[in-house]
PDB file of N, CA, C and O in Angstrom:
ATOM      1  N   MET A   1     117.899  28.531  65.846  1.00  0.00           N
ATOM      2  CA  MET A   1     116.664  29.161  65.434  1.00  0.00           C
ATOM      3  C   MET A   1     115.509  28.268  65.870  1.00  0.00           C
ATOM      4  O   MET A   1     115.527  27.061  65.631  1.00  0.00           O
ATOM      5  N   LYS A   2     114.499  28.868  66.514  1.00  0.00           N
ATOM      6  CA  LYS A   2     113.343  28.124  66.994  1.00  0.00           C
ATOM      7  C   LYS A   2     112.166  28.374  66.062  1.00  0.00           C
ATOM      8  O   LYS A   2     111.835  29.525  65.774  1.00  0.00           O
ATOM      9  N   ILE A   3     111.540  27.315  65.593  1.00  0.00           N
ATOM     10  CA  ILE A   3     110.382  27.415  64.705  1.00  0.00           C
ATOM     11  C   ILE A   3     109.127  27.200  65.537  1.00  0.00           C
ATOM     12  O   ILE A   3     108.991  26.204  66.248  1.00  0.00           O
ATOM     13  N   VAL A   4     108.217  28.158  65.429  1.00  0.00           N
ATOM     14  CA  VAL A   4     106.961  28.074  66.166  1.00  0.00           C
ATOM     15  C   VAL A   4     105.845  27.804  65.160  1.00  0.00           C
ATOM     16  O   VAL A   4     105.692  28.528  64.177  1.00  0.00           O
ATOM     17  N   VAL A   5     105.077  26.762  65.417  1.00  0.00           N
ATOM     18  CA  VAL A   5     103.960  26.426  64.538  1.00  0.00           C
ATOM     19  C   VAL A   5     102.674  26.840  65.238  1.00  0.00           C
ATOM     20  O   VAL A   5     102.358  26.348  66.321  1.00  0.00           O
ATOM     21  N   ALA A   6     101.940  27.747  64.610  1.00  0.00           N
ATOM     22  CA  ALA A   6     100.685  28.218  65.185  1.00  0.00           C
ATOM     23  C   ALA A   6      99.537  27.348  64.675  1.00  0.00           C
ATOM     24  O   ALA A   6      99.540  26.939  63.514  1.00  0.00           O
ATOM     25  N   PRO A   7      98.562  27.064  65.528  1.00  0.00           N
ATOM     26  CA  PRO A   7      97.414  26.278  65.063  1.00  0.00           C
ATOM     27  C   PRO A   7      96.604  27.079  64.040  1.00  0.00           C
ATOM     28  O   PRO A   7      96.543  28.307  64.105  1.00  0.00           O
ATOM     29  N   VAL A   8      95.995  26.380  63.116  1.00  0.00           N
ATOM     30  CA  VAL A   8      95.188  26.999  62.075  1.00  0.00           C
ATOM     31  C   VAL A   8      93.728  26.648  62.330  1.00  0.00           C
ATOM     32  O   VAL A   8      93.378  25.476  62.466  1.00  0.00           O
ATOM     33  N   LYS A   9      92.878  27.674  62.396  1.00  0.00           N
ATOM     34  CA  LYS A   9      91.444  27.442  62.562  1.00  0.00           C
ATOM     35  C   LYS A   9      90.803  27.466  61.187  1.00  0.00           C
ATOM     36  O   LYS A   9      91.093  28.343  60.373  1.00  0.00           O
ATOM     37  N   ARG A  10      89.943  26.515  60.933  1.00  0.00           N
ATOM     38  CA  ARG A  10      89.250  26.437  59.648  1.00  0.00           C
ATOM     39  C   ARG A  10      87.758  26.472  59.876  1.00  0.00           C
ATOM     40  O   ARG A  10      87.234  25.845  60.796  1.00  0.00           O
ATOM     41  N   GLN A  11      87.085  27.215  59.022  1.00  0.00           N
ATOM     42  CA  GLN A  11      85.624  27.281  59.085  1.00  0.00           C
ATOM     43  C   GLN A  11      85.065  26.004  58.472  1.00  0.00           C
ATOM     44  O   GLN A  11      85.516  25.567  57.413  1.00  0.00           O
ATOM     45  N   SER A  12      84.103  25.421  59.126  1.00  0.00           N
ATOM     46  CA  SER A  12      83.484  24.221  58.572  1.00  0.00           C
ATOM     47  C   SER A  12      81.989  24.248  58.886  1.00  0.00           C
ATOM     48  O   SER A  12      81.530  24.971  59.769  1.00  0.00           O
ATOM     49  N   PHE A  13      81.269  23.456  58.153  1.00  0.00           N
ATOM     50  CA  PHE A  13      79.825  23.358  58.315  1.00  0.00           C
ATOM     51  C   PHE A  13      79.451  21.888  58.394  1.00  0.00           C
ATOM     52  O   PHE A  13      80.082  21.043  57.760  1.00  0.00           O
ATOM     53  N   LYS A  14      78.428  21.590  59.171  1.00  0.00           N
ATOM     54  CA  LYS A  14      77.988  20.205  59.212  1.00  0.00           C
ATOM     55  C   LYS A  14      76.652  20.079  58.495  1.00  0.00           C
ATOM     56  O   LYS A  14      75.873  21.030  58.435  1.00  0.00           O
ATOM     57  N   VAL A  15      76.405  18.923  57.966  1.00  0.00           N
ATOM     58  CA  VAL A  15      75.175  18.660  57.240  1.00  0.00           C
ATOM     59  C   VAL A  15      74.023  18.566  58.232  1.00  0.00           C
ATOM     60  O   VAL A  15      74.143  17.921  59.273  1.00  0.00           O
ATOM     61  N   ALA A  16      72.909  19.211  57.905  1.00  0.00           N
ATOM     62  CA  ALA A  16      71.732  19.171  58.761  1.00  0.00           C
ATOM     63  C   ALA A  16      70.491  19.090  57.886  1.00  0.00           C
ATOM     64  O   ALA A  16      70.491  19.564  56.750  1.00  0.00           O
ATOM     65  N   HIS A  17      69.441  18.490  58.416  1.00  0.00           N
ATOM     66  CA  HIS A  17      68.177  18.415  57.690  1.00  0.00           C
ATOM     67  C   HIS A  17      67.427  19.727  57.864  1.00  0.00           C
ATOM     68  O   HIS A  17      67.369  20.269  58.967  1.00  0.00           O
ATOM     69  N   VAL A  18      66.864  20.228  56.803  1.00  0.00           N
ATOM     70  CA  VAL A  18      66.089  21.465  56.864  1.00  0.00           C
ATOM     71  C   VAL A  18      64.743  21.257  56.195  1.00  0.00           C
ATOM     72  O   VAL A  18      64.572  20.339  55.393  1.00  0.00           O
ATOM     73  N   PHE A  19      63.792  22.113  56.527  1.00  0.00           N
ATOM     74  CA  PHE A  19      62.464  22.033  55.959  1.00  0.00           C
ATOM     75  C   PHE A  19      62.102  23.380  55.352  1.00  0.00           C
ATOM     76  O   PHE A  19      62.504  24.429  55.856  1.00  0.00           O
ATOM     77  N   ASP A  20      61.347  23.343  54.276  1.00  0.00           N
ATOM     78  CA  ASP A  20      60.782  24.556  53.724  1.00  0.00           C
ATOM     79  C   ASP A  20      59.640  24.984  54.629  1.00  0.00           C
ATOM     80  O   ASP A  20      58.956  24.137  55.203  1.00  0.00           O
ATOM     81  N   ILE A  21      59.425  26.280  54.763  1.00  0.00           N
ATOM     82  CA  ILE A  21      58.368  26.776  55.646  1.00  0.00           C
ATOM     83  C   ILE A  21      57.001  26.200  55.286  1.00  0.00           C
ATOM     84  O   ILE A  21      56.149  26.037  56.160  1.00  0.00           O
ATOM     85  N   SER A  22      56.785  25.891  54.007  1.00  0.00           N
ATOM     86  CA  SER A  22      55.496  25.331  53.587  1.00  0.00           C
ATOM     87  C   SER A  22      55.304  23.903  54.104  1.00  0.00           C
ATOM     88  O   SER A  22      54.182  23.397  54.076  1.00  0.00           O
ATOM     89  N   GLN A  23      56.344  23.251  54.566  1.00  0.00           N
ATOM     90  CA  GLN A  23      56.251  21.892  55.088  1.00  0.00           C
ATOM     91  C   GLN A  23      56.040  21.862  56.601  1.00  0.00           C
ATOM     92  O   GLN A  23      56.074  20.794  57.213  1.00  0.00           O
ATOM     93  N   THR A  24      55.821  23.032  57.202  1.00  0.00           N
ATOM     94  CA  THR A  24      55.670  23.102  58.647  1.00  0.00           C
ATOM     95  C   THR A  24      54.278  23.588  59.027  1.00  0.00           C
ATOM     96  O   THR A  24      53.547  24.127  58.197  1.00  0.00           O
ATOM     97  N   GLU A  25      53.924  23.392  60.294  1.00  0.00           N
ATOM     98  CA  GLU A  25      52.650  23.858  60.834  1.00  0.00           C
ATOM     99  C   GLU A  25      52.928  24.702  62.062  1.00  0.00           C
ATOM    100  O   GLU A  25      53.972  24.564  62.700  1.00  0.00           O
ATOM    101  N   GLY A  26      51.988  25.575  62.391  1.00  0.00           N
ATOM    102  CA  GLY A  26      52.140  26.382  63.593  1.00  0.00           C
ATOM    103  C   GLY A  26      51.822  27.833  63.319  1.00  0.00           C
ATOM    104  O   GLY A  26      51.421  28.196  62.214  1.00  0.00           O
ATOM    105  N   PRO A  27      52.006  28.667  64.340  1.00  0.00           N
ATOM    106  CA  PRO A  27      51.703  30.093  64.173  1.00  0.00           C
ATOM    107  C   PRO A  27      52.668  30.749  63.185  1.00  0.00           C
ATOM    108  O   PRO A  27      53.775  30.265  62.954  1.00  0.00           O
ATOM    109  N   GLU A  28      52.212  31.872  62.608  1.00  0.00           N
ATOM    110  CA  GLU A  28      53.055  32.618  61.673  1.00  0.00           C
ATOM    111  C   GLU A  28      54.365  33.018  62.343  1.00  0.00           C
ATOM    112  O   GLU A  28      54.389  33.393  63.515  1.00  0.00           O
ATOM    113  N   LEU A  29      55.438  32.932  61.592  1.00  0.00           N
ATOM    114  CA  LEU A  29      56.730  33.370  62.108  1.00  0.00           C
ATOM    115  C   LEU A  29      56.851  34.883  61.958  1.00  0.00           C
ATOM    116  O   LEU A  29      56.318  35.455  61.008  1.00  0.00           O
ATOM    117  N   PRO A  30      57.545  35.533  62.887  1.00  0.00           N
ATOM    118  CA  PRO A  30      57.711  36.985  62.768  1.00  0.00           C
ATOM    119  C   PRO A  30      58.610  37.325  61.583  1.00  0.00           C
ATOM    120  O   PRO A  30      59.465  36.533  61.187  1.00  0.00           O
ATOM    121  N   SER A  31      58.404  38.500  61.033  1.00  0.00           N
ATOM    122  CA  SER A  31      59.223  38.968  59.914  1.00  0.00           C
ATOM    123  C   SER A  31      60.610  39.326  60.424  1.00  0.00           C
ATOM    124  O   SER A  31      60.741  39.967  61.466  1.00  0.00           O
ATOM    125  N   LEU A  32      61.635  38.921  59.704  1.00  0.00           N
ATOM    126  CA  LEU A  32      63.003  39.250  60.089  1.00  0.00           C
ATOM    127  C   LEU A  32      63.511  40.476  59.343  1.00  0.00           C
ATOM    128  O   LEU A  32      64.545  41.041  59.701  1.00  0.00           O
ATOM    129  N   GLY A  33      62.792  40.884  58.317  1.00  0.00           N
ATOM    130  CA  GLY A  33      63.216  42.028  57.520  1.00  0.00           C
ATOM    131  C   GLY A  33      62.853  43.343  58.185  1.00  0.00           C
ATOM    132  O   GLY A  33      62.050  43.388  59.117  1.00  0.00           O
ATOM    133  N   VAL A  34      63.444  44.386  57.702  1.00  0.00           N
ATOM    134  CA  VAL A  34      63.150  45.720  58.188  1.00  0.00           C
ATOM    135  C   VAL A  34      62.461  46.473  57.064  1.00  0.00           C
ATOM    136  O   VAL A  34      62.939  46.490  55.930  1.00  0.00           O
ATOM    137  N   ASP A  35      61.336  47.095  57.386  1.00  0.00           N
ATOM    138  CA  ASP A  35      60.620  47.851  56.374  1.00  0.00           C
ATOM    139  C   ASP A  35      61.399  49.110  56.013  1.00  0.00           C
ATOM    140  O   ASP A  35      62.086  49.701  56.846  1.00  0.00           O
ATOM    141  N   GLU A  36      61.273  49.500  54.751  1.00  0.00           N
ATOM    142  CA  GLU A  36      61.918  50.731  54.314  1.00  0.00           C
ATOM    143  C   GLU A  36      61.225  51.913  54.974  1.00  0.00           C
ATOM    144  O   GLU A  36      60.005  51.922  55.137  1.00  0.00           O
ATOM    145  N   LEU A  37      62.014  52.901  55.348  1.00  0.00           N
ATOM    146  CA  LEU A  37      61.466  54.096  55.979  1.00  0.00           C
ATOM    147  C   LEU A  37      60.678  54.918  54.963  1.00  0.00           C
ATOM    148  O   LEU A  37      61.027  54.959  53.783  1.00  0.00           O
ATOM    149  N   THR A  38      59.628  55.563  55.421  1.00  0.00           N
ATOM    150  CA  THR A  38      58.810  56.388  54.536  1.00  0.00           C
ATOM    151  C   THR A  38      58.642  57.765  55.159  1.00  0.00           C
ATOM    152  O   THR A  38      58.803  57.935  56.368  1.00  0.00           O
ATOM    153  N   GLY A  39      58.325  58.725  54.342  1.00  0.00           N
ATOM    154  CA  GLY A  39      58.036  60.063  54.845  1.00  0.00           C
ATOM    155  C   GLY A  39      58.945  61.117  54.247  1.00  0.00           C
ATOM    156  O   GLY A  39      59.848  60.827  53.461  1.00  0.00           O
ATOM    157  N   THR A  40      58.676  62.345  54.644  1.00  0.00           N
ATOM    158  CA  THR A  40      59.457  63.473  54.150  1.00  0.00           C
ATOM    159  C   THR A  40      60.300  64.048  55.279  1.00  0.00           C
ATOM    160  O   THR A  40      60.070  63.761  56.454  1.00  0.00           O
ATOM    161  N   VAL A  41      61.282  64.866  54.901  1.00  0.00           N
ATOM    162  CA  VAL A  41      62.187  65.477  55.870  1.00  0.00           C
ATOM    163  C   VAL A  41      62.150  66.985  55.655  1.00  0.00           C
ATOM    164  O   VAL A  41      62.347  67.468  54.540  1.00  0.00           O
ATOM    165  N   GLU A  42      61.895  67.722  56.731  1.00  0.00           N
ATOM    166  CA  GLU A  42      61.904  69.183  56.625  1.00  0.00           C
ATOM    167  C   GLU A  42      63.329  69.629  56.325  1.00  0.00           C
ATOM    168  O   GLU A  42      64.258  69.258  57.043  1.00  0.00           O
ATOM    169  N   GLY A  43      63.509  70.412  55.283  1.00  0.00           N
ATOM    170  CA  GLY A  43      64.842  70.874  54.884  1.00  0.00           C
ATOM    171  C   GLY A  43      65.659  69.790  54.205  1.00  0.00           C
ATOM    172  O   GLY A  43      66.888  69.794  54.274  1.00  0.00           O
ATOM    173  N   TYR A  44      64.968  68.850  53.541  1.00  0.00           N
ATOM    174  CA  TYR A  44      65.629  67.692  52.921  1.00  0.00           C
ATOM    175  C   TYR A  44      66.799  68.094  52.014  1.00  0.00           C
ATOM    176  O   TYR A  44      67.892  67.540  52.132  1.00  0.00           O
ATOM    177  N   ASN A  45      66.574  69.050  51.116  1.00  0.00           N
ATOM    178  CA  ASN A  45      67.628  69.419  50.163  1.00  0.00           C
ATOM    179  C   ASN A  45      68.873  69.926  50.870  1.00  0.00           C
ATOM    180  O   ASN A  45      69.985  69.558  50.489  1.00  0.00           O
ATOM    181  N   ALA A  46      68.715  70.764  51.891  1.00  0.00           N
ATOM    182  CA  ALA A  46      69.863  71.290  52.633  1.00  0.00           C
ATOM    183  C   ALA A  46      70.572  70.182  53.409  1.00  0.00           C
ATOM    184  O   ALA A  46      71.801  70.147  53.470  1.00  0.00           O
ATOM    185  N   ILE A  47      69.793  69.279  54.001  1.00  0.00           N
ATOM    186  CA  ILE A  47      70.387  68.181  54.769  1.00  0.00           C
ATOM    187  C   ILE A  47      71.167  67.245  53.849  1.00  0.00           C
ATOM    188  O   ILE A  47      72.294  66.860  54.160  1.00  0.00           O
ATOM    189  N   PHE A  48      70.565  66.883  52.718  1.00  0.00           N
ATOM    190  CA  PHE A  48      71.260  65.971  51.809  1.00  0.00           C
ATOM    191  C   PHE A  48      72.499  66.636  51.213  1.00  0.00           C
ATOM    192  O   PHE A  48      73.522  65.981  51.016  1.00  0.00           O
ATOM    193  N   LYS A  49      72.408  67.935  50.925  1.00  0.00           N
ATOM    194  CA  LYS A  49      73.576  68.669  50.423  1.00  0.00           C
ATOM    195  C   LYS A  49      74.694  68.648  51.464  1.00  0.00           C
ATOM    196  O   LYS A  49      75.858  68.460  51.111  1.00  0.00           O
ATOM    197  N   ALA A  50      74.356  68.837  52.740  1.00  0.00           N
ATOM    198  CA  ALA A  50      75.353  68.806  53.813  1.00  0.00           C
ATOM    199  C   ALA A  50      75.997  67.424  53.929  1.00  0.00           C
ATOM    200  O   ALA A  50      77.204  67.314  54.139  1.00  0.00           O
ATOM    201  N   ILE A  51      75.188  66.371  53.791  1.00  0.00           N
ATOM    202  CA  ILE A  51      75.731  65.006  53.831  1.00  0.00           C
ATOM    203  C   ILE A  51      76.748  64.822  52.715  1.00  0.00           C
ATOM    204  O   ILE A  51      77.823  64.265  52.934  1.00  0.00           O
ATOM    205  N   CYS A  52      76.408  65.290  51.521  1.00  0.00           N
ATOM    206  CA  CYS A  52      77.320  65.160  50.374  1.00  0.00           C
ATOM    207  C   CYS A  52      78.595  65.967  50.583  1.00  0.00           C
ATOM    208  O   CYS A  52      79.676  65.531  50.190  1.00  0.00           O
ATOM    209  N   GLU A  53      78.477  67.137  51.198  1.00  0.00           N
ATOM    210  CA  GLU A  53      79.641  67.996  51.404  1.00  0.00           C
ATOM    211  C   GLU A  53      80.610  67.435  52.433  1.00  0.00           C
ATOM    212  O   GLU A  53      81.821  67.599  52.285  1.00  0.00           O
ATOM    213  N   ILE A  54      80.106  66.777  53.476  1.00  0.00           N
ATOM    214  CA  ILE A  54      81.013  66.252  54.501  1.00  0.00           C
ATOM    215  C   ILE A  54      81.529  64.854  54.176  1.00  0.00           C
ATOM    216  O   ILE A  54      82.434  64.359  54.848  1.00  0.00           O
ATOM    217  N   SER A  55      80.973  64.221  53.168  1.00  0.00           N
ATOM    218  CA  SER A  55      81.432  62.890  52.784  1.00  0.00           C
ATOM    219  C   SER A  55      82.854  62.984  52.229  1.00  0.00           C
ATOM    220  O   SER A  55      83.162  63.904  51.472  1.00  0.00           O
ATOM    221  N   PRO A  56      83.726  62.033  52.602  1.00  0.00           N
ATOM    222  CA  PRO A  56      85.099  62.061  52.088  1.00  0.00           C
ATOM    223  C   PRO A  56      85.193  61.704  50.605  1.00  0.00           C
ATOM    224  O   PRO A  56      86.222  61.948  49.975  1.00  0.00           O
ATOM    225  N   VAL A  57      84.140  61.135  50.050  1.00  0.00           N
ATOM    226  CA  VAL A  57      84.097  60.804  48.617  1.00  0.00           C
ATOM    227  C   VAL A  57      82.762  61.279  48.059  1.00  0.00           C
ATOM    228  O   VAL A  57      81.819  61.475  48.825  1.00  0.00           O
ATOM    229  N   PRO A  58      82.655  61.470  46.738  1.00  0.00           N
ATOM    230  CA  PRO A  58      81.390  61.924  46.164  1.00  0.00           C
ATOM    231  C   PRO A  58      80.240  60.953  46.426  1.00  0.00           C
ATOM    232  O   PRO A  58      80.414  59.736  46.367  1.00  0.00           O
ATOM    233  N   VAL A  59      79.063  61.510  46.718  1.00  0.00           N
ATOM    234  CA  VAL A  59      77.836  60.722  46.894  1.00  0.00           C
ATOM    235  C   VAL A  59      76.958  60.992  45.680  1.00  0.00           C
ATOM    236  O   VAL A  59      76.579  62.134  45.423  1.00  0.00           O
ATOM    237  N   LEU A  60      76.641  59.954  44.946  1.00  0.00           N
ATOM    238  CA  LEU A  60      75.866  60.074  43.719  1.00  0.00           C
ATOM    239  C   LEU A  60      74.646  59.164  43.784  1.00  0.00           C
ATOM    240  O   LEU A  60      74.603  58.223  44.576  1.00  0.00           O
ATOM    241  N   PHE A  61      73.655  59.452  42.942  1.00  0.00           N
ATOM    242  CA  PHE A  61      72.554  58.515  42.763  1.00  0.00           C
ATOM    243  C   PHE A  61      72.950  57.568  41.641  1.00  0.00           C
ATOM    244  O   PHE A  61      73.564  57.992  40.662  1.00  0.00           O
ATOM    245  N   ARG A  62      72.609  56.304  41.770  1.00  0.00           N
ATOM    246  CA  ARG A  62      73.022  55.326  40.761  1.00  0.00           C
ATOM    247  C   ARG A  62      71.876  54.937  39.848  1.00  0.00           C
ATOM    248  O   ARG A  62      70.719  55.281  40.088  1.00  0.00           O
ATOM    249  N   ASP A  63      72.230  54.202  38.779  1.00  0.00           N
ATOM    250  CA  ASP A  63      71.245  53.760  37.798  1.00  0.00           C
ATOM    251  C   ASP A  63      70.260  52.789  38.418  1.00  0.00           C
ATOM    252  O   ASP A  63      70.610  52.038  39.328  1.00  0.00           O
ATOM    253  N   GLU A  64      69.041  52.802  37.933  1.00  0.00           N
ATOM    254  CA  GLU A  64      68.000  51.894  38.419  1.00  0.00           C
ATOM    255  C   GLU A  64      68.433  50.432  38.294  1.00  0.00           C
ATOM    256  O   GLU A  64      68.104  49.618  39.157  1.00  0.00           O
ATOM    257  N   ALA A  65      69.161  50.093  37.240  1.00  0.00           N
ATOM    258  CA  ALA A  65      69.538  48.697  36.977  1.00  0.00           C
ATOM    259  C   ALA A  65      70.537  48.160  37.990  1.00  0.00           C
ATOM    260  O   ALA A  65      70.694  46.944  38.103  1.00  0.00           O
ATOM    261  N   GLU A  66      71.213  49.026  38.727  1.00  0.00           N
ATOM    262  CA  GLU A  66      72.253  48.592  39.665  1.00  0.00           C
ATOM    263  C   GLU A  66      71.724  48.287  41.063  1.00  0.00           C
ATOM    264  O   GLU A  66      72.511  47.936  41.941  1.00  0.00           O
ATOM    265  N   GLN A  67      70.437  48.408  41.297  1.00  0.00           N
ATOM    266  CA  GLN A  67      69.909  48.372  42.649  1.00  0.00           C
ATOM    267  C   GLN A  67      69.836  46.966  43.223  1.00  0.00           C
ATOM    268  O   GLN A  67      68.972  46.176  42.841  1.00  0.00           O
ATOM    269  N   TYR A  68      70.738  46.661  44.134  1.00  0.00           N
ATOM    270  CA  TYR A  68      70.662  45.424  44.894  1.00  0.00           C
ATOM    271  C   TYR A  68      70.892  45.687  46.370  1.00  0.00           C
ATOM    272  O   TYR A  68      70.842  44.757  47.175  1.00  0.00           O
ATOM    273  N   SER A  69      71.141  46.917  46.737  1.00  0.00           N
ATOM    274  CA  SER A  69      71.197  47.355  48.127  1.00  0.00           C
ATOM    275  C   SER A  69      70.915  48.852  48.136  1.00  0.00           C
ATOM    276  O   SER A  69      70.796  49.463  47.074  1.00  0.00           O
ATOM    277  N   LYS A  70      70.810  49.435  49.292  1.00  0.00           N
ATOM    278  CA  LYS A  70      70.490  50.859  49.379  1.00  0.00           C
ATOM    279  C   LYS A  70      71.639  51.736  48.886  1.00  0.00           C
ATOM    280  O   LYS A  70      71.409  52.764  48.250  1.00  0.00           O
ATOM    281  N   GLU A  71      72.880  51.328  49.181  1.00  0.00           N
ATOM    282  CA  GLU A  71      74.036  52.090  48.730  1.00  0.00           C
ATOM    283  C   GLU A  71      75.214  51.157  48.494  1.00  0.00           C
ATOM    284  O   GLU A  71      75.278  50.052  49.033  1.00  0.00           O
ATOM    285  N   VAL A  72      76.146  51.635  47.671  1.00  0.00           N
ATOM    286  CA  VAL A  72      77.335  50.848  47.351  1.00  0.00           C
ATOM    287  C   VAL A  72      78.522  51.797  47.265  1.00  0.00           C
ATOM    288  O   VAL A  72      78.403  52.903  46.738  1.00  0.00           O
ATOM    289  N   PHE A  73      79.668  51.362  47.783  1.00  0.00           N
ATOM    290  CA  PHE A  73      80.907  52.108  47.595  1.00  0.00           C
ATOM    291  C   PHE A  73      81.641  51.491  46.416  1.00  0.00           C
ATOM    292  O   PHE A  73      81.935  50.295  46.416  1.00  0.00           O
ATOM    293  N   TYR A  74      81.934  52.301  45.421  1.00  0.00           N
ATOM    294  CA  TYR A  74      82.668  51.843  44.244  1.00  0.00           C
ATOM    295  C   TYR A  74      84.130  52.205  44.424  1.00  0.00           C
ATOM    296  O   TYR A  74      84.508  53.375  44.365  1.00  0.00           O
ATOM    297  N   TYR A  75      84.938  51.193  44.642  1.00  0.00           N
ATOM    298  CA  TYR A  75      86.360  51.398  44.904  1.00  0.00           C
ATOM    299  C   TYR A  75      87.078  51.999  43.695  1.00  0.00           C
ATOM    300  O   TYR A  75      87.939  52.864  43.854  1.00  0.00           O
ATOM    301  N   ASP A  76      86.728  51.547  42.486  1.00  0.00           N
ATOM    302  CA  ASP A  76      87.425  51.995  41.270  1.00  0.00           C
ATOM    303  C   ASP A  76      87.401  53.511  41.105  1.00  0.00           C
ATOM    304  O   ASP A  76      88.437  54.123  40.845  1.00  0.00           O
ATOM    305  N   ASP A  77      86.228  54.118  41.254  1.00  0.00           N
ATOM    306  CA  ASP A  77      86.168  55.566  41.078  1.00  0.00           C
ATOM    307  C   ASP A  77      85.939  56.322  42.394  1.00  0.00           C
ATOM    308  O   ASP A  77      85.658  57.521  42.389  1.00  0.00           O
ATOM    309  N   GLN A  78      86.062  55.606  43.519  1.00  0.00           N
ATOM    310  CA  GLN A  78      85.971  56.209  44.857  1.00  0.00           C
ATOM    311  C   GLN A  78      84.693  57.048  45.015  1.00  0.00           C
ATOM    312  O   GLN A  78      84.750  58.231  45.350  1.00  0.00           O
ATOM    313  N   THR A  79      83.552  56.414  44.769  1.00  0.00           N
ATOM    314  CA  THR A  79      82.269  57.095  44.942  1.00  0.00           C
ATOM    315  C   THR A  79      81.324  56.224  45.752  1.00  0.00           C
ATOM    316  O   THR A  79      81.444  54.999  45.774  1.00  0.00           O
ATOM    317  N   ILE A  80      80.390  56.878  46.410  1.00  0.00           N
ATOM    318  CA  ILE A  80      79.277  56.193  47.060  1.00  0.00           C
ATOM    319  C   ILE A  80      78.068  56.473  46.186  1.00  0.00           C
ATOM    320  O   ILE A  80      77.800  57.623  45.838  1.00  0.00           O
ATOM    321  N   ARG A  81      77.343  55.431  45.832  1.00  0.00           N
ATOM    322  CA  ARG A  81      76.152  55.606  44.999  1.00  0.00           C
ATOM    323  C   ARG A  81      74.949  55.030  45.735  1.00  0.00           C
ATOM    324  O   ARG A  81      74.974  53.891  46.202  1.00  0.00           O
ATOM    325  N   ILE A  82      73.909  55.829  45.827  1.00  0.00           N
ATOM    326  CA  ILE A  82      72.711  55.382  46.530  1.00  0.00           C
ATOM    327  C   ILE A  82      71.544  55.297  45.560  1.00  0.00           C
ATOM    328  O   ILE A  82      71.560  55.913  44.494  1.00  0.00           O
ATOM    329  N   ASN A  83      70.539  54.533  45.940  1.00  0.00           N
ATOM    330  CA  ASN A  83      69.371  54.322  45.085  1.00  0.00           C
ATOM    331  C   ASN A  83      68.554  55.601  44.941  1.00  0.00           C
ATOM    332  O   ASN A  83      68.304  56.294  45.926  1.00  0.00           O
ATOM    333  N   PRO A  84      68.138  55.915  43.716  1.00  0.00           N
ATOM    334  CA  PRO A  84      67.194  57.015  43.529  1.00  0.00           C
ATOM    335  C   PRO A  84      65.778  56.516  43.825  1.00  0.00           C
ATOM    336  O   PRO A  84      65.534  55.309  43.839  1.00  0.00           O
ATOM    337  N   GLY A  85      64.867  57.424  44.057  1.00  0.00           N
ATOM    338  CA  GLY A  85      63.462  57.045  44.216  1.00  0.00           C
ATOM    339  C   GLY A  85      63.070  56.588  45.606  1.00  0.00           C
ATOM    340  O   GLY A  85      61.913  56.229  45.824  1.00  0.00           O
ATOM    341  N   MET A  86      64.001  56.589  46.558  1.00  0.00           N
ATOM    342  CA  MET A  86      63.631  56.240  47.928  1.00  0.00           C
ATOM    343  C   MET A  86      62.964  57.454  48.571  1.00  0.00           C
ATOM    344  O   MET A  86      63.084  58.574  48.073  1.00  0.00           O
ATOM    345  N   SER A  87      62.263  57.225  49.675  1.00  0.00           N
ATOM    346  CA  SER A  87      61.655  58.349  50.387  1.00  0.00           C
ATOM    347  C   SER A  87      62.761  59.265  50.909  1.00  0.00           C
ATOM    348  O   SER A  87      63.919  58.860  51.003  1.00  0.00           O
ATOM    349  N   GLU A  88      62.395  60.495  51.245  1.00  0.00           N
ATOM    350  CA  GLU A  88      63.376  61.432  51.781  1.00  0.00           C
ATOM    351  C   GLU A  88      63.990  60.899  53.077  1.00  0.00           C
ATOM    352  O   GLU A  88      65.197  61.022  53.285  1.00  0.00           O
ATOM    353  N   VAL A  89      63.170  60.312  53.943  1.00  0.00           N
ATOM    354  CA  VAL A  89      63.663  59.773  55.213  1.00  0.00           C
ATOM    355  C   VAL A  89      64.685  58.662  54.957  1.00  0.00           C
ATOM    356  O   VAL A  89      65.749  58.644  55.574  1.00  0.00           O
ATOM    357  N   GLN A  90      64.362  57.735  54.047  1.00  0.00           N
ATOM    358  CA  GLN A  90      65.264  56.626  53.750  1.00  0.00           C
ATOM    359  C   GLN A  90      66.550  57.133  53.084  1.00  0.00           C
ATOM    360  O   GLN A  90      67.632  56.614  53.358  1.00  0.00           O
ATOM    361  N   THR A  91      66.441  58.128  52.224  1.00  0.00           N
ATOM    362  CA  THR A  91      67.610  58.675  51.544  1.00  0.00           C
ATOM    363  C   THR A  91      68.555  59.344  52.546  1.00  0.00           C
ATOM    364  O   THR A  91      69.767  59.141  52.479  1.00  0.00           O
ATOM    365  N   VAL A  92      68.018  60.129  53.461  1.00  0.00           N
ATOM    366  CA  VAL A  92      68.854  60.778  54.485  1.00  0.00           C
ATOM    367  C   VAL A  92      69.499  59.726  55.383  1.00  0.00           C
ATOM    368  O   VAL A  92      70.692  59.806  55.676  1.00  0.00           O
ATOM    369  N   LYS A  93      68.723  58.750  55.818  1.00  0.00           N
ATOM    370  CA  LYS A  93      69.269  57.680  56.682  1.00  0.00           C
ATOM    371  C   LYS A  93      70.387  56.941  55.957  1.00  0.00           C
ATOM    372  O   LYS A  93      71.430  56.652  56.544  1.00  0.00           O
ATOM    373  N   THR A  94      70.165  56.634  54.675  1.00  0.00           N
ATOM    374  CA  THR A  94      71.159  55.923  53.895  1.00  0.00           C
ATOM    375  C   THR A  94      72.403  56.775  53.700  1.00  0.00           C
ATOM    376  O   THR A  94      73.522  56.274  53.811  1.00  0.00           O
ATOM    377  N   GLY A  95      72.218  58.058  53.408  1.00  0.00           N
ATOM    378  CA  GLY A  95      73.355  58.950  53.254  1.00  0.00           C
ATOM    379  C   GLY A  95      74.184  59.087  54.516  1.00  0.00           C
ATOM    380  O   GLY A  95      75.413  59.144  54.454  1.00  0.00           O
ATOM    381  N   ILE A  96      73.521  59.141  55.657  1.00  0.00           N
ATOM    382  CA  ILE A  96      74.227  59.250  56.944  1.00  0.00           C
ATOM    383  C   ILE A  96      74.994  57.962  57.223  1.00  0.00           C
ATOM    384  O   ILE A  96      76.109  58.011  57.742  1.00  0.00           O
ATOM    385  N   SER A  97      74.419  56.816  56.889  1.00  0.00           N
ATOM    386  CA  SER A  97      75.068  55.541  57.216  1.00  0.00           C
ATOM    387  C   SER A  97      76.222  55.215  56.280  1.00  0.00           C
ATOM    388  O   SER A  97      76.982  54.282  56.537  1.00  0.00           O
ATOM    389  N   CYS A  98      76.362  55.976  55.192  1.00  0.00           N
ATOM    390  CA  CYS A  98      77.489  55.738  54.291  1.00  0.00           C
ATOM    391  C   CYS A  98      78.728  56.114  55.019  1.00  0.00           C
ATOM    392  O   CYS A  98      79.824  56.004  54.470  1.00  0.00           O
TER     393      CYS A  98
END
């Protein structure tokens, strides 16, 4: 019997000096975030209903207190829950990306 030992790769990090942005000088840095979409969608109710119908799991709106991302898949009850109160454009985009 031949035993083969495969190499193991491990993630590691090295120590580096960092600065807070307030400790630096120079031109403003560009924003890395993406702004939330705004606006309305013609036929929003029909489009969102269609998104919910073709989804393999139920799509629900979640409680305000749970909001830490636009949508979350809950494995326990097999549902997708999205934030209420977003613009129609953002809600449709979020529903499609689920």
